[in-house]
C-alpha positions as CSV (number, residue, x, y, z in Angstrom):
1,M,19.5,-95.5,6.7
2,Q,19.4,-92.0,5.6
3,G,16.3,-90.0,6.8
4,K,15.6,-92.0,9.7
5,V,15.8,-90.9,13.2
6,L,18.0,-92.7,15.6
7,L,16.1,-93.2,18.9
8,E,18.9,-95.4,20.6
9,R,20.8,-93.6,23.0
10,S,24.5,-93.4,23.1
11,A,26.3,-95.6,25.8
12,E,28.3,-92.6,26.9
13,E,25.5,-90.2,27.3
14,P,24.2,-90.2,30.9
15,M,20.5,-90.7,31.8
16,Y,19.5,-88.0,34.0
17,V,17.2,-89.4,36.7
18,G,15.0,-86.8,38.9
19,I,13.6,-88.6,42.0
20,D,11.1,-86.8,44.2
21,V,11.0,-88.3,47.5
22,S,8.1,-88.4,49.9
23,K,7.4,-90.2,53.1
24,E,5.9,-93.4,51.4
25,W,6.9,-92.9,47.4
26,L,9.7,-92.4,45.1
27,D,8.6,-90.5,42.0
28,V,11.1,-91.2,39.1
29,Y,11.3,-89.5,35.9
30,F,14.1,-90.5,33.3
31,H,15.2,-87.8,30.8
32,P,15.7,-87.9,27.9
33,A,13.7,-91.2,27.5
34,G,10.8,-89.5,29.0
35,S,9.3,-92.5,31.2
36,R,8.3,-92.7,34.7
37,L,8.3,-94.7,37.6
38,R,6.9,-95.0,41.3
39,V,8.4,-97.1,43.8
40,S,7.8,-97.4,47.6
41,N,10.2,-95.5,49.7
42,D,11.5,-98.6,51.4
43,A,14.2,-101.5,51.1
44,A,11.9,-103.3,48.5
45,G,11.0,-100.2,46.3
46,L,14.8,-99.2,46.5
47,R,16.1,-102.6,45.5
48,S,13.6,-102.3,42.5
49,L,14.8,-98.9,41.5
50,K,18.5,-100.0,41.5
51,R,17.7,-102.9,39.2
52,K,16.2,-100.5,37.0
53,L,18.9,-98.0,36.9
54,A,21.4,-101.0,36.7
55,G,20.2,-101.7,33.1
56,L,20.7,-97.8,31.9
57,G,24.4,-97.5,31.5
58,A,25.6,-94.0,32.7
59,V,23.1,-92.7,35.1
60,Q,23.0,-89.4,37.2
61,A,20.4,-89.3,39.7
62,I,18.9,-86.0,41.1
63,M,17.0,-85.5,44.4
64,E,16.2,-82.5,46.7
65,A,17.4,-82.3,50.1
66,T,14.0,-82.0,51.8
67,G,13.2,-83.3,55.1
68,K,14.9,-86.4,56.1
69,F,13.3,-89.1,53.9
70,Y,15.7,-88.5,51.2
71,R,18.7,-89.7,53.1
72,V,17.9,-93.3,53.1
73,A,17.4,-93.5,49.1
74,W,20.6,-91.2,49.0
75,R,22.5,-93.7,51.0
76,S,21.3,-96.7,49.3
77,L,21.9,-95.4,45.7
78,A,25.5,-94.2,46.5
79,A,26.4,-97.5,48.1
80,G,25.0,-99.0,44.8
81,G,27.6,-97.2,42.9
82,F,25.1,-94.6,41.4
83,A,26.1,-91.0,41.2
84,V,23.6,-89.0,43.0
85,T,23.4,-85.2,43.3
86,I,21.5,-83.2,46.2
87,A,20.0,-80.2,44.9
88,D,19.1,-77.1,47.2
89,P,15.1,-77.0,47.0
90,R,15.3,-73.1,46.9
91,R,17.4,-73.3,43.8
92,V,15.3,-75.9,42.4
93,R,12.1,-73.7,42.7
94,A,13.7,-70.5,41.3
95,L,14.6,-72.5,38.3
96,A,11.4,-74.0,38.0
97,K,9.8,-70.5,37.9
98,G,12.5,-69.7,35.4
99,L,11.7,-72.7,33.1
100,G,7.9,-72.0,33.5
101,F,6.6,-74.8,35.9
102,V,3.6,-73.5,37.5
103,A,2.0,-76.6,39.0
104,K,3.8,-78.6,41.6
105,T,3.1,-82.2,41.8
106,D,5.3,-85.3,42.6
107,A,5.4,-86.4,39.2
108,V,6.2,-82.7,37.8
109,D,9.0,-82.2,40.5
110,A,10.7,-85.5,39.3
111,R,10.7,-84.3,35.6
112,L,11.9,-80.8,36.9
113,L,14.7,-82.5,38.7
114,A,15.8,-84.6,36.0
115,L,15.8,-81.7,33.6
116,I,17.8,-79.6,35.8
117,G,20.3,-82.2,36.2
118,A,20.9,-82.4,32.4
119,M,21.1,-78.4,32.3
120,V,23.7,-78.1,35.5
121,C,25.4,-81.1,35.2
122,A,26.1,-81.2,38.9
123,A,28.8,-83.1,40.4
124,A,27.8,-86.1,42.4
125,T,27.3,-85.6,46.3
126,C,28.7,-88.4,48.5
127,P,26.5,-89.1,51.7
128,P,28.0,-87.9,55.0
129,P,29.1,-90.4,57.2
130,E,26.5,-91.7,59.5
131,A,28.2,-90.4,62.7
132,L,28.2,-86.9,61.3
133,E,24.6,-87.4,60.1
134,E,23.7,-88.3,63.8
135,L,25.7,-85.2,64.9
136,Q,24.1,-82.8,62.6
137,E,20.5,-84.2,64.1
138,L,21.6,-83.6,67.6
139,V,22.9,-79.9,66.6
140,N,19.6,-79.4,65.3
141,A,17.8,-80.7,67.9
142,R,19.7,-78.6,70.4
143,S,19.1,-75.2,68.3
144,A,15.5,-75.9,68.3
145,A,15.5,-76.5,72.0
146,L,17.4,-73.6,72.8
147,A,15.0,-71.3,70.7
148,D,12.2,-73.0,72.5
149,A,13.9,-72.3,75.9
150,V,14.3,-68.3,75.1
151,A,10.8,-68.1,73.8
152,L,9.2,-69.8,77.0
153,G,11.6,-67.4,79.2
154,N,10.1,-64.5,77.5
155,R,6.5,-65.5,77.8
156,C,7.2,-66.1,81.5
157,E,8.4,-62.6,82.0
158,T,5.4,-61.2,80.6
159,S,2.5,-63.5,81.9
160,Q,0.5,-62.3,84.5
161,T,-1.4,-65.5,85.3
162,R,-0.1,-67.7,88.2
163,L,-0.8,-71.1,86.8
164,L,0.4,-69.8,83.5
165,R,3.6,-68.8,84.8
166,T,3.9,-71.9,86.6
167,E,3.5,-74.1,83.7
168,L,5.6,-72.0,81.6
169,N,8.6,-72.1,84.0
170,R,8.0,-75.9,84.1
171,L,8.7,-76.1,80.2
172,H,11.2,-73.6,80.6
173,A,13.3,-75.8,82.9
174,A,12.6,-78.8,80.9
175,C,14.0,-77.2,77.7
176,R,16.9,-76.1,79.7
177,K,17.8,-79.5,80.9
178,L,17.5,-81.0,77.4
179,V,19.9,-78.2,75.9
180,A,22.2,-79.5,78.7
181,K,21.6,-83.1,77.9
182,L,22.3,-82.4,74.1
183,D,25.4,-80.6,75.1
184,A,26.8,-83.5,76.8
185,E,25.9,-86.0,74.0
186,I,27.2,-83.7,71.4
187,A,30.6,-83.4,73.2
188,Q,30.9,-87.0,73.8
189,R,30.5,-87.8,70.3
190,I,33.0,-85.2,69.0
191,K,35.5,-86.4,71.6
192,A,35.0,-90.1,70.6
193,D,35.8,-89.3,66.7
194,P,39.6,-88.3,66.5
195,A,39.0,-86.5,63.1
196,L,36.0,-84.5,65.0
197,A,38.0,-83.9,68.1
198,R,40.9,-82.2,66.0
199,R,38.5,-80.1,64.1
200,H,36.9,-79.1,67.3
201,A,40.3,-78.3,68.9
202,I,41.3,-76.1,65.8
203,L,38.1,-74.2,66.2
204,I,38.0,-73.5,70.0
205,S,41.4,-72.4,69.7
206,I,40.1,-69.1,68.0
207,P,39.5,-66.5,70.6
208,G,35.4,-65.9,70.1
209,I,34.5,-69.3,69.3
210,G,33.2,-71.6,72.1
211,A,32.2,-75.2,72.3
212,A,28.8,-74.7,71.1
213,V,29.7,-72.6,68.0
214,A,32.3,-75.0,67.3
215,A,30.0,-78.1,67.4
216,V,27.4,-76.1,64.9
217,L,30.4,-75.4,62.6
218,I,31.5,-79.1,62.6
219,A,28.1,-80.3,62.0
220,T,26.5,-77.9,59.6
221,M,29.9,-77.0,57.6
222,P,31.6,-80.0,57.1
223,E,33.2,-78.8,53.8
224,L,35.6,-76.4,55.9
225,G,39.0,-77.5,55.0
226,A,38.1,-78.7,51.5
227,I,37.2,-75.4,50.0
228,D,38.6,-72.0,49.6
229,G,37.6,-69.0,51.6
230,K,35.2,-67.3,49.1
231,Q,33.3,-70.4,49.1
232,A,33.3,-70.9,52.8
233,A,31.9,-67.2,53.0
234,M,29.2,-68.2,50.2
235,L,28.4,-71.4,52.1
236,A,27.7,-69.5,55.2
237,G,25.9,-66.6,53.7
238,V,28.0,-63.9,54.3
239,A,29.8,-63.2,51.0
240,P,28.7,-59.7,49.5
241,I,26.7,-60.2,46.5
242,A,27.3,-57.9,43.4
243,D,24.1,-55.9,42.2
244,D,25.3,-54.2,39.2
245,S,24.1,-53.4,35.6
246,G,25.9,-51.2,33.0
247,R,27.1,-48.0,34.5
248,H,24.8,-48.8,37.7
249,R,26.9,-50.4,41.1
250,G,24.5,-51.5,43.5
251,Y,24.7,-52.2,47.1
252,R,26.7,-55.3,47.9
253,A,24.6,-57.2,50.5
254,I,24.5,-61.0,51.7
255,R,21.9,-63.2,51.2
256,G,21.2,-67.1,51.1
257,G,23.7,-69.5,52.7
258,R,23.1,-71.7,55.8
259,S,21.3,-69.9,58.5
260,L,22.3,-72.2,61.3
261,P,26.1,-71.6,61.0
262,R,25.7,-68.1,60.2
263,K,23.8,-67.4,63.2
264,A,26.4,-69.1,65.4
265,L,29.3,-67.3,63.8
266,Y,27.3,-63.9,64.2
267,M,27.4,-64.4,68.2
268,A,30.9,-65.7,67.7
269,A,32.1,-62.5,65.7
270,L,30.6,-60.2,68.7
271,S,32.9,-62.0,71.0
272,A,35.8,-62.1,68.5
273,S,35.6,-58.3,67.7
274,R,36.3,-57.6,71.5
275,H,38.9,-60.5,72.4
276,N,40.3,-61.6,69.3
277,P,43.4,-59.1,68.7
278,A,43.5,-59.4,64.9
279,L,39.6,-59.3,64.2
280,S,39.4,-56.4,67.0
281,A,41.7,-54.4,65.0
282,F,40.1,-55.0,61.9
283,A,36.6,-54.0,63.2
284,E,38.1,-50.7,64.5
285,R,39.7,-49.9,61.1
286,L,36.3,-50.4,59.5
287,K,34.7,-48.2,62.0
288,A,37.2,-45.4,61.6
289,K,36.4,-45.4,58.1
290,G,32.6,-44.8,59.0
291,K,31.4,-48.2,58.3
292,K,27.8,-49.1,60.0
293,P,28.0,-51.4,63.2
294,K,26.1,-54.2,61.3
295,V,28.5,-53.8,58.2
296,V,31.3,-54.1,60.5
297,L,30.0,-57.1,62.3
298,I,29.4,-59.2,59.1
299,A,32.7,-58.3,57.7
300,V,34.2,-59.7,61.1
301,V,32.0,-62.7,60.6
302,R,33.5,-63.2,57.0
303,K,36.9,-63.0,58.4
304,L,36.0,-65.5,61.2
305,V,34.9,-68.2,58.6
306,T,37.6,-67.6,56.3
307,L,40.1,-67.8,59.3
308,T,38.3,-71.3,60.5
309,N,38.7,-72.6,56.9
310,T,42.2,-71.7,56.6
311,L,43.3,-73.3,60.1
312,I,41.5,-76.5,59.2
313,T,43.0,-76.6,55.7
314,Q,46.4,-76.1,57.2
315,N,45.5,-78.4,60.4
316,R,46.8,-76.0,63.0
317,L,45.6,-74.4,66.1
318,W,45.2,-70.5,66.1
319,S,48.2,-68.5,67.1
320,P,48.2,-64.6,67.5
321,L,51.8,-64.4,66.0
322,A,50.6,-66.5,62.8
323,P,49.5,-64.7,59.7
């Protein structure tokens, strides 16, 4: 009928579903319908949500990667055949400010996620295998335990009270024991999985990368081998970011990315710049050009992450004679 606004949604037009996840609840917003839903974050609530989504046709769900409570919902929805995008919380908050979202509540966050899904149209993200997810948890726990051990060791050195030194030494020894136990468990899990074991063998073949760094890269950068070198550098947060405007050419600096693999690669680069022939020569050339030590080291890190990505893509071990 002429002049009548058609409210029906096209069957091909996707419904963007923002899901804000907390420990107990899933707050859901449907865009462009504008309706809301809250279900419990458990098996019963997820069954109810999937029944609701099943009647909507094409659905694109968007969740934030916050904490660990989103993982069950992500895996359940993906197993049900629904496209799920996992958004970076920092980018979500940056977009929220740009869109004028001042308040922050579960309902507001769900609506924001749905709107971002409609604007960005990001590809669906497949849940990682459970074995890899458990390995990530172990690697993160090892990193935290190692940081605790270092902090306790520093406090032991400066403490002047006998009782405090005794207790700090006990805690320090316990943290070191936990790190060793986690190292053994991580190594066992990698060895038990042929695909992970092969990736591990490729990584440790590179001079400068040891077993601990290899485990971090396997767990926290599973995309290696499926992306190009520039994308790998961006993921690790070691790609120089342009800062230009008009005739102004700003200083290129790194920012963002995943902190855990970047820290691991930083330590590996210190070793590689001495013991890896190609990277050592590369570092010396940059020093000869007057580059600052920190700039040289970050450049070596970027070369190192590009190298790991190339070798995993080609499924071959490092060789000093190979390009």
